[in-house]
N, CA, C, O and the ligand as a Tripos MOL2 file, in Angstrom:
@<TRIPOS>MOLECULE
protein
  253   251    64     0     0
PROTEIN
NO_CHARGES

@<TRIPOS>ATOM
      1 N          -9.8210   -8.9530  -10.0630 N.3       1 MET1
      2 CA         -9.4610   -8.4950   -8.7140 C.3       1 MET1
      3 C          -7.9620   -8.6090   -8.4990 C.2       1 MET1
      4 O          -7.3450   -9.6260   -8.8170 O.2       1 MET1
      5 N          -7.4110   -7.5830   -7.9730 N.am      2 THR2
      6 CA         -5.9930   -7.6180   -7.6570 C.3       2 THR2
      7 C          -5.8120   -7.4780   -6.1540 C.2       2 THR2
      8 O          -6.6160   -6.8360   -5.4780 O.2       2 THR2
      9 N          -4.7670   -8.0740   -5.6460 N.am      3 LEU3
     10 CA         -4.5510   -8.0150   -4.2060 C.3       3 LEU3
     11 C          -3.8550   -6.7330   -3.7730 C.2       3 LEU3
     12 O          -3.7920   -6.4080   -2.5870 O.2       3 LEU3
     13 N          -3.3350   -6.0140   -4.7610 N.am      4 LEU4
     14 CA         -2.7270   -4.7310   -4.4380 C.3       4 LEU4
     15 C          -3.6220   -3.6150   -4.9400 C.2       4 LEU4
     16 O          -3.9380   -3.5500   -6.1280 O.2       4 LEU4
     17 N          -4.0270   -2.7480   -4.0500 N.am      5 GLN5
     18 CA         -4.8920   -1.6420   -4.4460 C.3       5 GLN5
     19 C          -4.2820   -0.3320   -4.0120 C.2       5 GLN5
     20 O          -3.6560   -0.2320   -2.9570 O.2       5 GLN5
     21 N          -4.4790    0.6760   -4.8530 N.am      6 THR6
     22 CA         -4.0380    2.0180   -4.4990 C.3       6 THR6
     23 C          -5.2150    2.7660   -3.8870 C.2       6 THR6
     24 O          -6.2750    2.8900   -4.5000 O.2       6 THR6
     25 N          -5.0170    3.2560   -2.6830 N.am      7 VAL7
     26 CA         -6.0790    3.9520   -1.9690 C.3       7 VAL7
     27 C          -5.5990    5.3620   -1.6700 C.2       7 VAL7
     28 O          -4.4690    5.5730   -1.2280 O.2       7 VAL7
     29 N          -6.4740    6.3160   -1.9190 N.am      8 SER8
     30 CA         -6.1270    7.7080   -1.6390 C.3       8 SER8
     31 C          -6.5500    8.0730   -0.2200 C.2       8 SER8
     32 O          -7.6750    7.8040    0.2000 O.2       8 SER8
     33 N          -5.6320    8.6830    0.4990 N.am      9 ILE9
     34 CA         -5.9410    9.1630    1.8410 C.3       9 ILE9
     35 C          -5.4400   10.5980    1.9580 C.2       9 ILE9
     36 O          -4.7660   11.1150    1.0670 O.2       9 ILE9
     37 N          -5.7800   11.2170    3.0610 N.am     10 HIS10
     38 CA         -5.2300   12.5330    3.3370 C.3      10 HIS10
     39 C          -4.2870   12.4160    4.5220 C.2      10 HIS10
     40 O          -4.6170   11.8050    5.5380 O.2      10 HIS10
     41 N          -3.1380   12.9980    4.3810 N.am     11 CYS11
     42 CA         -2.1680   12.9750    5.4710 C.3      11 CYS11
     43 C          -2.7390   13.6900    6.6940 C.2      11 CYS11
     44 O          -3.2060   14.8220    6.5780 O.2      11 CYS11
     45 N          -2.7110   13.0450    7.8720 N.am     12 PRO12
     46 CA         -3.2480   13.6900    9.0730 C.3      12 PRO12
     47 C          -2.3750   14.8470    9.5750 C.2      12 PRO12
     48 O          -2.8080   15.6290   10.4210 O.2      12 PRO12
     49 N          -1.1720   14.9530    9.0620 N.am     13 TYR13
     50 CA         -0.2750   16.0350    9.4920 C.3      13 TYR13
     51 C          -0.4130   17.2560    8.5900 C.2      13 TYR13
     52 O          -0.7020   18.3570    9.0600 O.2      13 TYR13
     53 N          -0.2040   17.0510    7.2880 N.am     14 CYS14
     54 CA         -0.1640   18.2020    6.3780 C.3      14 CYS14
     55 C          -1.4330   18.3240    5.5410 C.2      14 CYS14
     56 O          -1.6290   19.3350    4.8670 O.2      14 CYS14
     57 N          -2.3060   17.3000    5.5720 N.am     15 GLY15
     58 CA         -3.5750   17.3860    4.8720 C.3      15 GLY15
     59 C          -3.4950   17.1430    3.3780 C.2      15 GLY15
     60 O          -4.5070   17.2250    2.6820 O.2      15 GLY15
     61 N          -2.3060   16.8460    2.8750 N.am     16 GLU16
     62 CA         -2.1610   16.6130    1.4480 C.3      16 GLU16
     63 C          -2.7200   15.2360    1.0790 C.2      16 GLU16
     64 O          -2.5820   14.2860    1.8490 O.2      16 GLU16
     65 N          -3.3500   15.1240   -0.0920 N.am     17 PRO17
     66 CA         -3.7920   13.8060   -0.5540 C.3      17 PRO17
     67 C          -2.5980   12.9760   -1.0060 C.2      17 PRO17
     68 O          -1.7840   13.4310   -1.8100 O.2      17 PRO17
     69 N          -2.5010   11.7760   -0.4920 N.am     18 ILE18
     70 CA         -1.4330   10.8780   -0.9100 C.3      18 ILE18
     71 C          -2.0430    9.5180   -1.2160 C.2      18 ILE18
     72 O          -3.1480    9.2020   -0.7750 O.2      18 ILE18
     73 N          -1.3110    8.7310   -1.9700 N.am     19 GLU19
     74 CA         -1.7980    7.4030   -2.3270 C.3      19 GLU19
     75 C          -0.9410    6.3530   -1.6450 C.2      19 GLU19
     76 O           0.2860    6.4460   -1.6170 O.2      19 GLU19
     77 N          -1.6120    5.3570   -1.0990 N.am     20 VAL20
     78 CA         -0.8880    4.2570   -0.4760 C.3      20 VAL20
     79 C          -1.2610    2.9650   -1.1910 C.2      20 VAL20
     80 O          -2.3900    2.7900   -1.6500 O.2      20 VAL20
     81 N          -0.3040    2.0840   -1.2700 N.am     21 LEU21
     82 CA         -0.5230    0.7890   -1.8890 C.3      21 LEU21
     83 C          -0.8660   -0.2100   -0.7910 C.2      21 LEU21
     84 O          -0.0770   -0.4360    0.1260 O.2      21 LEU21
     85 N          -2.0550   -0.8070   -0.8940 N.am     22 VAL22
     86 CA         -2.5480   -1.6990    0.1490 C.3      22 VAL22
     87 C          -2.5140   -3.1390   -0.3460 C.2      22 VAL22
     88 O          -2.9870   -3.4550   -1.4380 O.2      22 VAL22
     89 N          -1.9550   -3.9820    0.4700 N.am     23 ASP23
     90 CA         -1.9450   -5.4150    0.1860 C.3      23 ASP23
     91 C          -3.2170   -6.0240    0.7710 C.2      23 ASP23
     92 O          -3.3260   -6.1910    1.9860 O.2      23 ASP23
     93 N          -4.1790   -6.3550   -0.0910 N.am     24 CYS24
     94 CA         -5.4960   -6.8170    0.3650 C.3      24 CYS24
     95 C          -5.5200   -8.3020    0.7100 C.2      24 CYS24
     96 O          -6.5880   -8.8500    0.9840 O.2      24 CYS24
     97 N          -4.3850   -8.9520    0.7010 N.am     25 SER25
     98 CA         -4.3710  -10.3670    1.0630 C.3      25 SER25
     99 C          -4.5410  -10.5440    2.5680 C.2      25 SER25
    100 O          -4.8250  -11.6440    3.0430 O.2      25 SER25
    101 N          -4.3670   -9.4580    3.3110 N.am     26 LEU26
    102 CA         -4.6330   -9.4920    4.7480 C.3      26 LEU26
    103 C          -5.8860   -8.6590    5.0160 C.2      26 LEU26
    104 O          -5.9450   -7.5010    4.6020 O.2      26 LEU26
    105 N          -6.8840   -9.2150    5.6940 N.am     27 PRO27
    106 CA         -8.1310   -8.4820    5.8870 C.3      27 PRO27
    107 C          -7.9900   -7.2590    6.7820 C.2      27 PRO27
    108 O          -8.6390   -6.2380    6.5560 O.2      27 PRO27
    109 N          -7.1430   -7.3650    7.7960 N.am     28 VAL28
    110 CA         -6.9480   -6.2370    8.7030 C.3      28 VAL28
    111 C          -5.4620   -6.0780    8.9530 C.2      28 VAL28
    112 O          -4.7590   -7.0490    9.2300 O.2      28 VAL28
    113 N          -5.0040   -4.8800    8.8570 N.am     29 GLN29
    114 CA         -3.5870   -4.6530    9.1170 C.3      29 GLN29
    115 C          -3.3520   -3.2140    9.5640 C.2      29 GLN29
    116 O          -4.1410   -2.3100    9.2910 O.2      29 GLN29
    117 N          -2.2560   -3.0480   10.2480 N.am     30 GLU30
    118 CA         -1.8670   -1.7280   10.7310 C.3      30 GLU30
    119 C          -0.4010   -1.5560   10.4610 C.2      30 GLU30
    120 O           0.3970   -2.4430   10.7640 O.2      30 GLU30
    121 N          -0.0340   -0.4360    9.8980 N.am     31 TYR31
    122 CA          1.3780   -0.1970    9.6830 C.3      31 TYR31
    123 C           1.6390    1.3000    9.5690 C.2      31 TYR31
    124 O           0.7260    2.1210    9.4830 O.2      31 TYR31
    125 N           2.9070    1.6040    9.5740 N.am     32 ILE32
    126 CA          3.3500    2.9940    9.4990 C.3      32 ILE32
    127 C           3.8990    3.2520    8.1080 C.2      32 ILE32
    128 O           4.6970    2.4760    7.5830 O.2      32 ILE32
    129 N           3.4600    4.3510    7.5240 N.am     33 GLU33
    130 CA          4.0370    4.7350    6.2420 C.3      33 GLU33
    131 C           4.3390    6.2230    6.2810 C.2      33 GLU33
    132 O           3.5130    7.0270    6.7160 O.2      33 GLU33
    133 N           5.5240    6.5780    5.8240 N.am     34 ASP34
    134 CA          5.8930    7.9850    5.8370 C.3      34 ASP34
    135 C           5.1420    8.7410    4.7470 C.2      34 ASP34
    136 O           5.0200    8.2630    3.6200 O.2      34 ASP34
    137 N           4.6460    9.9110    5.0880 N.am     35 CYS35
    138 CA          3.9860   10.7680    4.1090 C.3      35 CYS35
    139 C           4.9830   11.1580    3.0250 C.2      35 CYS35
    140 O           6.1190   11.5340    3.3140 O.2      35 CYS35
    141 N           4.5380   11.0640    1.7650 N.am     36 SER36
    142 CA          5.4430   11.4050    0.6740 C.3      36 SER36
    143 C           5.6250   12.9050    0.5310 C.2      36 SER36
    144 O           6.5160   13.3570   -0.1890 O.2      36 SER36
    145 N           4.7860   13.6850    1.2130 N.am     37 VAL37
    146 CA          4.8850   15.1420    1.1290 C.3      37 VAL37
    147 C           5.6960   15.7020    2.3000 C.2      37 VAL37
    148 O           6.6730   16.4240    2.0960 O.2      37 VAL37
    149 N           5.2790   15.3630    3.5400 N.am     38 CYS38
    150 CA          5.9400   15.9710    4.6940 C.3      38 CYS38
    151 C           6.8450   14.9790    5.4380 C.2      38 CYS38
    152 O           7.5220   15.3540    6.3950 O.2      38 CYS38
    153 N           6.8560   13.7160    4.9980 N.am     39 CYS39
    154 CA          7.7730   12.6870    5.5090 C.3      39 CYS39
    155 C           7.5210   12.2880    6.9570 C.2      39 CYS39
    156 O           8.3590   11.6230    7.5650 O.2      39 CYS39
    157 N           6.3790   12.6830    7.5190 N.am     40 ARG40
    158 CA          6.0940   12.2600    8.8880 C.3      40 ARG40
    159 C           5.4010   10.8960    8.8770 C.2      40 ARG40
    160 O           4.7180   10.5550    7.9120 O.2      40 ARG40
    161 N           5.5730   10.1230    9.9400 N.am     41 PRO41
    162 CA          5.0450    8.7550    9.9490 C.3      41 PRO41
    163 C           3.5390    8.7050   10.1810 C.2      41 PRO41
    164 O           3.0510    9.1510   11.2190 O.2      41 PRO41
    165 N           2.8130    8.1670    9.2260 N.am     42 ILE42
    166 CA          1.3560    8.0530    9.3170 C.3      42 ILE42
    167 C           1.0000    6.6420    9.7580 C.2      42 ILE42
    168 O           1.4930    5.6560    9.2100 O.2      42 ILE42
    169 N           0.1240    6.5680   10.7700 N.am     43 ASN43
    170 CA         -0.3680    5.2960   11.2510 C.3      43 ASN43
    171 C          -1.5570    4.8840   10.3880 C.2      43 ASN43
    172 O          -2.6080    5.5230   10.4350 O.2      43 ASN43
    173 N          -1.3980    3.8350    9.6110 N.am     44 LEU44
    174 CA         -2.4670    3.4070    8.7120 C.3      44 LEU44
    175 C          -3.1630    2.1670    9.2640 C.2      44 LEU44
    176 O          -2.5140    1.1760    9.5980 O.2      44 LEU44
    177 N          -4.4730    2.2340    9.3560 N.am     45 THR45
    178 CA         -5.2600    1.0660    9.7140 C.3      45 THR45
    179 C          -6.0840    0.6770    8.5000 C.2      45 THR45
    180 O          -6.9010    1.4590    8.0120 O.2      45 THR45
    181 N          -5.8610   -0.5420    8.0140 N.am     46 VAL46
    182 CA         -6.4860   -0.9880    6.7800 C.3      46 VAL46
    183 C          -7.4990   -2.0820    7.0820 C.2      46 VAL46
    184 O          -7.1950   -3.0600    7.7660 O.2      46 VAL46
    185 N          -8.7120   -1.9010    6.5600 N.am     47 ASN47
    186 CA         -9.7180   -2.9470    6.6200 C.3      47 ASN47
    187 C         -10.0170   -3.3770    5.1890 C.2      47 ASN47
    188 O         -10.7020   -2.6770    4.4440 O.2      47 ASN47
    189 N          -9.4920   -4.5360    4.8230 N.am     48 ALA48
    190 CA         -9.6500   -5.0300    3.4530 C.3      48 ALA48
    191 C         -10.4820   -6.3010    3.4250 C.2      48 ALA48
    192 O         -10.3300   -7.1320    2.5300 O.2      48 ALA48
    193 N         -11.3570   -6.4460    4.4030 N.am     49 SER49
    194 CA        -12.2040   -7.6480    4.4180 C.3      49 SER49
    195 C         -13.1470   -7.6520    3.2160 C.2      49 SER49
    196 O         -13.5290   -8.7160    2.7310 O.2      49 SER49
    197 N         -13.5230   -6.4590    2.7320 N.am     50 ASP50
    198 CA        -14.2530   -6.3510    1.4700 C.3      50 ASP50
    199 C         -13.3180   -5.6830    0.4710 C.2      50 ASP50
    200 O         -13.0890   -4.4760    0.5360 O.2      50 ASP50
    201 N         -12.7860   -6.4670   -0.4440 N.am     51 THR51
    202 CA        -11.7570   -5.9230   -1.3440 C.3      51 THR51
    203 C         -12.3330   -4.9330   -2.3460 C.2      51 THR51
    204 O         -11.5790   -4.2350   -3.0230 O.2      51 THR51
    205 N         -13.6630   -4.8620   -2.4520 N.am     52 ASP52
    206 CA        -14.2550   -3.8520   -3.3220 C.3      52 ASP52
    207 C         -14.4060   -2.5130   -2.6240 C.2      52 ASP52
    208 O         -14.6320   -1.4850   -3.2640 O.2      52 ASP52
    209 N         -14.2800   -2.5360   -1.3120 N.am     53 ALA53
    210 CA        -14.4270   -1.3000   -0.5520 C.3      53 ALA53
    211 C         -13.3990   -1.2980    0.5780 C.2      53 ALA53
    212 O         -13.7310   -1.4150    1.7570 O.2      53 ALA53
    213 N         -12.1560   -1.1640    0.1740 N.am     54 VAL54
    214 CA        -11.0760   -1.1690    1.1590 C.3      54 VAL54
    215 C         -11.1020    0.1390    1.9400 C.2      54 VAL54
    216 O         -11.1530    1.2270    1.3660 O.2      54 VAL54
    217 N         -11.0660    0.0050    3.2570 N.am     55 GLU55
    218 CA        -11.0820    1.1910    4.0960 C.3      55 GLU55
    219 C          -9.7050    1.4170    4.6900 C.2      55 GLU55
    220 O          -9.0960    0.5020    5.2440 O.2      55 GLU55
    221 N          -9.2260    2.6310    4.5700 N.am     56 VAL56
    222 CA         -7.9460    2.9920    5.1550 C.3      56 VAL56
    223 C          -8.1570    4.2240    6.0150 C.2      56 VAL56
    224 O          -8.6420    5.2480    5.5350 O.2      56 VAL56
    225 N          -7.7910    4.1250    7.2880 N.am     57 SER57
    226 CA         -7.8440    5.3150    8.1040 C.3      57 SER57
    227 C          -6.4370    5.7110    8.4950 C.2      57 SER57
    228 O          -5.6170    4.8780    8.8800 O.2      57 SER57
    229 N          -6.1820    6.9880    8.3880 N.am     58 ALA58
    230 CA         -4.8540    7.5310    8.6320 C.3      58 ALA58
    231 C          -4.8920    8.3900    9.8740 C.2      58 ALA58
    232 O          -5.6900    9.3230    9.9710 O.2      58 ALA58
    233 N          -4.0310    8.0760   10.8200 N.am     59 THR59
    234 CA         -3.9630    8.8610   12.0440 C.3      59 THR59
    235 C          -2.5150    9.2190   12.3200 C.2      59 THR59
    236 O          -1.5880    8.6470   11.7460 O.2      59 THR59
    237 N          -2.3480   10.1750   13.2090 N.am     60 THR60
    238 CA         -0.9830   10.5130   13.5990 C.3      60 THR60
    239 C          -0.4430    9.4200   14.5110 C.2      60 THR60
    240 O          -1.2030    8.6320   15.0740 O.2      60 THR60
    241 N           0.8510    9.3840   14.6460 N.am     61 GLU61
    242 CA          1.4950    8.3190   15.3960 C.3      61 GLU61
    243 C           1.0630    8.3140   16.8640 C.2      61 GLU61
    244 O           1.1250    7.2810   17.5300 O.2      61 GLU61
    245 N           0.6260    9.4690   17.3620 N.am     62 ASN62
    246 CA          0.3030    9.5840   18.7840 C.3      62 ASN62
    247 C          -1.1540    9.2650   19.0960 C.2      62 ASN62
    248 O          -1.5230    9.1740   20.2670 O.2      62 ASN62
    249 N          -1.9740    9.0960   18.0910 N.am     63 GLU63
    250 CA         -3.3940    8.8530   18.3460 C.3      63 GLU63
    251 C          -3.6630    7.4220   18.7610 C.2      63 GLU63
    252 O          -4.8120    7.0580   19.0120 O.2      63 GLU63
    253 ZN          2.0650   14.8450    5.1630 Zn       64 ZN64
@<TRIPOS>BOND
     1     1     2 1
     2     2     3 1
     3     3     4 2
     4     3     5 am
     5     5     6 1
     6     6     7 1
     7     7     8 2
     8     7     9 am
     9     9    10 1
    10    10    11 1
    11    11    12 2
    12    11    13 am
    13    13    14 1
    14    14    15 1
    15    15    16 2
    16    15    17 am
    17    17    18 1
    18    18    19 1
    19    19    20 2
    20    19    21 am
    21    21    22 1
    22    22    23 1
    23    23    24 2
    24    23    25 am
    25    25    26 1
    26    26    27 1
    27    27    28 2
    28    27    29 am
    29    29    30 1
    30    30    31 1
    31    31    32 2
    32    31    33 am
    33    33    34 1
    34    34    35 1
    35    35    36 2
    36    35    37 am
    37    37    38 1
    38    38    39 1
    39    39    40 2
    40    39    41 am
    41    41    42 1
    42    42    43 1
    43    43    44 2
    44    43    45 am
    45    45    46 1
    46    46    47 1
    47    47    48 2
    48    47    49 am
    49    49    50 1
    50    50    51 1
    51    51    52 2
    52    51    53 am
    53    53    54 1
    54    54    55 1
    55    55    56 2
    56    55    57 am
    57    57    58 1
    58    58    59 1
    59    59    60 2
    60    59    61 am
    61    61    62 1
    62    62    63 1
    63    63    64 2
    64    63    65 am
    65    65    66 1
    66    66    67 1
    67    67    68 2
    68    67    69 am
    69    69    70 1
    70    70    71 1
    71    71    72 2
    72    71    73 am
    73    73    74 1
    74    74    75 1
    75    75    76 2
    76    75    77 am
    77    77    78 1
    78    78    79 1
    79    79    80 2
    80    79    81 am
    81    81    82 1
    82    82    83 1
    83    83    84 2
    84    83    85 am
    85    85    86 1
    86    86    87 1
    87    87    88 2
    88    87    89 am
    89    89    90 1
    90    90    91 1
    91    91    92 2
    92    91    93 am
    93    93    94 1
    94    94    95 1
    95    95    96 2
    96    95    97 am
    97    97    98 1
    98    98    99 1
    99    99   100 2
   100    99   101 am
   101   101   102 1
   102   102   103 1
   103   103   104 2
   104   103   105 am
   105   105   106 1
   106   106   107 1
   107   107   108 2
   108   107   109 am
   109   109   110 1
   110   110   111 1
   111   111   112 2
   112   111   113 am
   113   113   114 1
   114   114   115 1
   115   115   116 2
   116   115   117 am
   117   117   118 1
   118   118   119 1
   119   119   120 2
   120   119   121 am
   121   121   122 1
   122   122   123 1
   123   123   124 2
   124   123   125 am
   125   125   126 1
   126   126   127 1
   127   127   128 2
   128   127   129 am
   129   129   130 1
   130   130   131 1
   131   131   132 2
   132   131   133 am
   133   133   134 1
   134   134   135 1
   135   135   136 2
   136   135   137 am
   137   137   138 1
   138   138   139 1
   139   139   140 2
   140   139   141 am
   141   141   142 1
   142   142   143 1
   143   143   144 2
   144   143   145 am
   145   145   146 1
   146   146   147 1
   147   147   148 2
   148   147   149 am
   149   149   150 1
   150   150   151 1
   151   151   152 2
   152   151   153 am
   153   153   154 1
   154   154   155 1
   155   155   156 2
   156   155   157 am
   157   157   158 1
   158   158   159 1
   159   159   160 2
   160   159   161 am
   161   161   162 1
   162   162   163 1
   163   163   164 2
   164   163   165 am
   165   165   166 1
   166   166   167 1
   167   167   168 2
   168   167   169 am
   169   169   170 1
   170   170   171 1
   171   171   172 2
   172   171   173 am
   173   173   174 1
   174   174   175 1
   175   175   176 2
   176   175   177 am
   177   177   178 1
   178   178   179 1
   179   179   180 2
   180   179   181 am
   181   181   182 1
   182   182   183 1
   183   183   184 2
   184   183   185 am
   185   185   186 1
   186   186   187 1
   187   187   188 2
   188   187   189 am
   189   189   190 1
   190   190   191 1
   191   191   192 2
   192   191   193 am
   193   193   194 1
   194   194   195 1
   195   195   196 2
   196   195   197 am
   197   197   198 1
   198   198   199 1
   199   199   200 2
   200   199   201 am
   201   201   202 1
   202   202   203 1
   203   203   204 2
   204   203   205 am
   205   205   206 1
   206   206   207 1
   207   207   208 2
   208   207   209 am
   209   209   210 1
   210   210   211 1
   211   211   212 2
   212   211   213 am
   213   213   214 1
   214   214   215 1
   215   215   216 2
   216   215   217 am
   217   217   218 1
   218   218   219 1
   219   219   220 2
   220   219   221 am
   221   221   222 1
   222   222   223 1
   223   223   224 2
   224   223   225 am
   225   225   226 1
   226   226   227 1
   227   227   228 2
   228   227   229 am
   229   229   230 1
   230   230   231 1
   231   231   232 2
   232   231   233 am
   233   233   234 1
   234   234   235 1
   235   235   236 2
   236   235   237 am
   237   237   238 1
   238   238   239 1
   239   239   240 2
   240   239   241 am
   241   241   242 1
   242   242   243 1
   243   243   244 2
   244   243   245 am
   245   245   246 1
   246   246   247 1
   247   247   248 2
   248   247   249 am
   249   249   250 1
   250   250   251 1
   251   251   252 2
@<TRIPOS>SUBSTRUCTURE
     1 MET1         2 RESIDUE 1 A MET
     2 THR2         6 RESIDUE 1 A THR
     3 LEU3        10 RESIDUE 1 A LEU
     4 LEU4        14 RESIDUE 1 A LEU
     5 GLN5        18 RESIDUE 1 A GLN
     6 THR6        22 RESIDUE 1 A THR
     7 VAL7        26 RESIDUE 1 A VAL
     8 SER8        30 RESIDUE 1 A SER
     9 ILE9        34 RESIDUE 1 A ILE
    10 HIS10       38 RESIDUE 1 A HIS
    11 CYS11       42 RESIDUE 1 A CYS
    12 PRO12       46 RESIDUE 1 A PRO
    13 TYR13       50 RESIDUE 1 A TYR
    14 CYS14       54 RESIDUE 1 A CYS
    15 GLY15       58 RESIDUE 1 A GLY
    16 GLU16       62 RESIDUE 1 A GLU
    17 PRO17       66 RESIDUE 1 A PRO
    18 ILE18       70 RESIDUE 1 A ILE
    19 GLU19       74 RESIDUE 1 A GLU
    20 VAL20       78 RESIDUE 1 A VAL
    21 LEU21       82 RESIDUE 1 A LEU
    22 VAL22       86 RESIDUE 1 A VAL
    23 ASP23       90 RESIDUE 1 A ASP
    24 CYS24       94 RESIDUE 1 A CYS
    25 SER25       98 RESIDUE 1 A SER
    26 LEU26      102 RESIDUE 1 A LEU
    27 PRO27      106 RESIDUE 1 A PRO
    28 VAL28      110 RESIDUE 1 A VAL
    29 GLN29      114 RESIDUE 1 A GLN
    30 GLU30      118 RESIDUE 1 A GLU
    31 TYR31      122 RESIDUE 1 A TYR
    32 ILE32      126 RESIDUE 1 A ILE
    33 GLU33      130 RESIDUE 1 A GLU
    34 ASP34      134 RESIDUE 1 A ASP
    35 CYS35      138 RESIDUE 1 A CYS
    36 SER36      142 RESIDUE 1 A SER
    37 VAL37      146 RESIDUE 1 A VAL
    38 CYS38      150 RESIDUE 1 A CYS
    39 CYS39      154 RESIDUE 1 A CYS
    40 ARG40      158 RESIDUE 1 A ARG
    41 PRO41      162 RESIDUE 1 A PRO
    42 ILE42      166 RESIDUE 1 A ILE
    43 ASN43      170 RESIDUE 1 A ASN
    44 LEU44      174 RESIDUE 1 A LEU
    45 THR45      178 RESIDUE 1 A THR
    46 VAL46      182 RESIDUE 1 A VAL
    47 ASN47      186 RESIDUE 1 A ASN
    48 ALA48      190 RESIDUE 1 A ALA
    49 SER49      194 RESIDUE 1 A SER
    50 ASP50      198 RESIDUE 1 A ASP
    51 THR51      202 RESIDUE 1 A THR
    52 ASP52      206 RESIDUE 1 A ASP
    53 ALA53      210 RESIDUE 1 A ALA
    54 VAL54      214 RESIDUE 1 A VAL
    55 GLU55      218 RESIDUE 1 A GLU
    56 VAL56      222 RESIDUE 1 A VAL
    57 SER57      226 RESIDUE 1 A SER
    58 ALA58      230 RESIDUE 1 A ALA
    59 THR59      234 RESIDUE 1 A THR
    60 THR60      238 RESIDUE 1 A THR
    61 GLU61      242 RESIDUE 1 A GLU
    62 ASN62      246 RESIDUE 1 A ASN
    63 GLU63      250 RESIDUE 1 A GLU
    64 ZN64       253 GROUP 0 **** ****
């Protein structure tokens, strides 16, 4: 088990699949990461309470 996991999401702005690196040492976290394709700020909500099934939801900054 590693505390850093790569999770694939879809950008809520441009719809492109991008990969984010999640630090699973925190069970719940929220942060902003710029899309690597369109560079807009994605609001990421991470639920890593189960490190085998890390959930990442990506929303626009205004949601
Ligand atoms: Zn994008």
